N, C-alpha and C positions, 0 to 999 in steps of 0.2 A: 696700771698694767703689771706692775711688779708684785711678785708674791714672795716676800722675803724669806720665809722658811724653806723655799726651794732654790734659793740662789746658790750658785757654785762659784768657786774661785775663778777669777779672770786671769788666765795664763797668757793670753794674747794681747798685744797692743795694736790699735788700729794704725794702718799705714796711711801715709799722705797720698791721696789719689789726685790731688789738684793738678799735677803735671799732665794728667790724662784727660783733662776737661775738654780741650778743644778737639781732640780726636782728628778724624779726617773724613767723616761721613755726613757732616752737617747736623749731627745729633750729639749733644754734649755727652762726654764720657763713653763714646763708642768709637772704636778704631778698627778698620779693616785693612788687612794686608793681602795683596793679590800677587800670586806667584807668576801670573801670566801664562800658566799652563792649565790644561783642563783638569778638573777634579771637583770634589765636593766643596761646598761652602759650609764650613763648620764654625759654630759659635760657642764660646764659653761665656756664660753669664754669671755674674756675681752680684751680691747685695740686693736680691729681690726683697730681702728683709734687712733693714739697716743695722741690726744688732748681731748679724751673722758674719763675723769678721773673716772666716777662713777663706771664703771665695775671693775677697779683695786681696788678701795676702797671696793667694795662689796666682791671680792675674798679675799682680805686681812682680812676682817672682818670674813669671814667663816673659813679661815685657822687659824687665831689667836684664834678662839673659838673652834677649833678642831672638826669641823663638818665632820663626817665620815659616811660611808655607813653602814647600817645594812643589806642591800641586794644589790647584784650586785656590780657595780663599780661607783665611782665618779671621774671625771677628771676635774681639774682646769687648765686653760691655759691663759697665757698672750700673746696675738697674736703678735702685732707689737710693741714689747718692744723697738726696736731701735728708732722708732719715739717718743715713750713716754719718752725716756731718754733725748730728746731734748726739753721737755716742758718748756716754759718760760711764767710765768703769765703776763709779760709785753707785750707779743705777743702770746696769747694763741691759736690762730688758726694755727700758723705756723708749729706745730708738728703733723698735721693730718697724714702725711706720710713722708717717706724719698724721694723715687723716684716716686712712683705712688700710687693711691688709692688701698689699699689692699683688699677692698671689691668689686673689679672689676676683679680679676685675677683667678677666680675659674673654668673657663671653661677648658675642657680637652685639647683643642688646645693650650691654654696658658701654662698650667702646663706641658704639654709634648713638648712644643716648645722651641725656642732658646732665648726668652726674658730673659735678665739677669739684674734684679733689686733687691734691698734689699727685696722688697715685694714678688716677685715671688720666690726668694730663700727661704724665710720664709714659704710661702705657701707650697712649695714642702716638706719642713721639717715637716710641720704639717699634711700633707695628710695621712701618715700611722697611725697617732693617730685618725684623723677623720674617717678613714675607719673602725675603731673598734667601734666607738660610735653609740649607738642606738638613743639617743635623745640629741639634742643640743639646748642650749639657748645662743645666741650671744648677749651680752649687748652693746648697743650703746646709744648715746644721740644726741640732735638736735641743730641746729643753733639758733632757736628762742624759746622764752618761750611759749610753748603750752602744752596741756595735754599729758601725756604719752600715747603711743600707741604701739600696737603689730603688726609687719609686719609678716603675716602668709604665704606669698607666694600665688601662684595662685591655689593651689590644695585643694580639699575638705579635705584631711587629715590634712593639716595645719590649715584650718579654724576650724576644729573640735578640734584640740589640743588647740588652743587659747581659744575656748569656754570652754573646760574642765578645763583649768587653771583658767578661770573665772576672770582674771585681766590682764591688766588694763581695763578701761572702753571702750576704742576704739580699734577695730581690723581693720586692713587695709589689704586687699587682693590685691596683685599686682604681676606683672611678673618680676619686677626688672628693670634693666637699660640697655639701648642700649650700654652703654660704657663697659659693661662686667658683668660677672656672680658674684653673691654674695656668701659668704660662706654658708648662710642658704639654698642655692639652689644646693650646691655641691653634686655630687654623688647620693646616695640613698635618701638624704633629698629631692631632687627635682624629684624623680622618683615615679610616682603614684602607681607603682606595688611593691614598697619597703615598708617594715614596719618601716624603719628609718624615723625620723621626726625632724623638726627644727623650731624654732621661733627666730625672731629678735626683741628684745625689744628696743624701743626708749624711754628712761627713763625720758625725759624732756630736758630742755636747758642744754648745755654742762657743765656749771660751777655752776648751781644752787644747793644749798644744798639738795633740795628735790630729785634731780636725784640720789644721793647716797642712800637715804632712799627707793626710789622706786626700785632701783636695788637690794638691800638686800632683800626686801620683795618678789620680783618676783623670785629671785634665790631660796629662801627657799621654796616658794610654788611649784616651778618647781621640786625640789628634792623630796618634799613630795608627789607630784602627782604620781610619779613613785615608791613610797615606798622605796626610797633610804635612807631616814632618818626618825626618829620617828616624829610623828605629833607634839609633844610638844617641839621640838628643837627651841630654841630662839624665843619663841612665842612673846616676847616683841618687836621683830623687825618687826612684821607684821603691815601693815597699815589696816585701816578699809576696809573691803571687799566691792567692789562695788555691788549694788543691781542689776544693769542691765549692759549689754554690747551692743555696737552698731557696726555693721559691715559696713564698707565702702569699696566698690569695686572700684578699680582704673580702669577707662575706657580709659583714655588718658594720658599716660606719655609724657610730652612735652620735646622732645629732641632738644637741640639747634643745629641749622644747620649753623649759621654764627658766626662771632666774635663780633657781635653788638646786643646782646639780651638785652632788658631792660623791666622792669615791668612798668605798668601804675600807680601803687600804691605801697606803701611799705608793701606788704603782708608779714605776718609772719606765717600763717597756720591756718587751720580750718575756714577760711572765707567761708561763704555760699553765693554764688552769685545767686541772685534770678532769673534773666532772661537769657535765651539762647541768644547768640550773644553779650554778654557784653565783652568789650575790656579788656583784661588782660595785654597786652604788645605787643611788637614787636620783631620779630626775623629778624634782619636787617630791611628791609622795609615791611616785611610781618606781618600783624596784627595777633595776637593770641587771640581768643575769646572763650567764654564758649560754649560747644557743646550742652548743654541742660539746662533747668531750674534747680534751686536748686543745682548748681554745687559746690562741696566742694573742696577747695584748701588744699593739703597736702604737707607739707615740702617744701615750696618755697626756692629755692637755692640762695645764694648770690655769689657762685662761678660760674659766668655766662660765661662759656667757651664752645666753640664749642664741640659737642659730649656729653656734660653733660646733666643731667635731670634738666630742669629749675623749674618744678613743676609737681606734679601729680594731675590730675583732677579725682574726684571720686563722686559716688552717694551713698547715704545711703540706705542700703538694708533692715534694720529693725529699 
């Protein structure tokens, strides 16, 4: 899983989450706080991927500072804790998952099917919690050092929620991956007729110190947006609020169809390719080119395996 030429310095250290194992929900590493007053049930999820440390650090920070709801409920969850327990700074990419990517298992046919992996078992355990949640923030990080972005899904309600949150600067609207459904698209979160909603934060490069700071800031803003916590809670942990946001619509997720995909350049993300028809790489012998002028590359992948998303191609809407 590790691609050494693309490794980056590990500036973060994993926090011990074992004190949170028992929780209070009957599901390991999931804790719910109930204000006793009406309001939204808001969940902050971390560690959907075990090598993405920033979410765990953010939840630990909120729990250590006794962040509690004044309305509705707040749930804090450590998703793929099994993979996280395998984290090794000497090979930091290796703990992304145990058996399979946990952010590709959230379709009903998978959850209700016979697939038996660490990740499907954990997803099934989390479903009863997610079914109770109104608003979800799933905290992730990225392979390359690029600006933080918010994946809001393909629906208007997700785009609006990202705009209401007003951070980070970049919003990316996409339909997910051919390889499987994400948590942020599970159930009512991905239903245009449901009032449930979800966002997926990509807080920066996996092990940059800044990804922890962005995660804490965004989690606090998310909780404040729904009136879950007082506006003055941990104000010192807020970043400067961006003055503008930019929406990028993903038009072409490039799904790898062979075992020999390669990029033409060492792309890291947010490259804007000026001309339509510019060569980006090859899927086997088939060239992959930009479909239009001013094409933006989002999250090029270094795990170039058949069935995975190699890169997302998008255009700026505003």
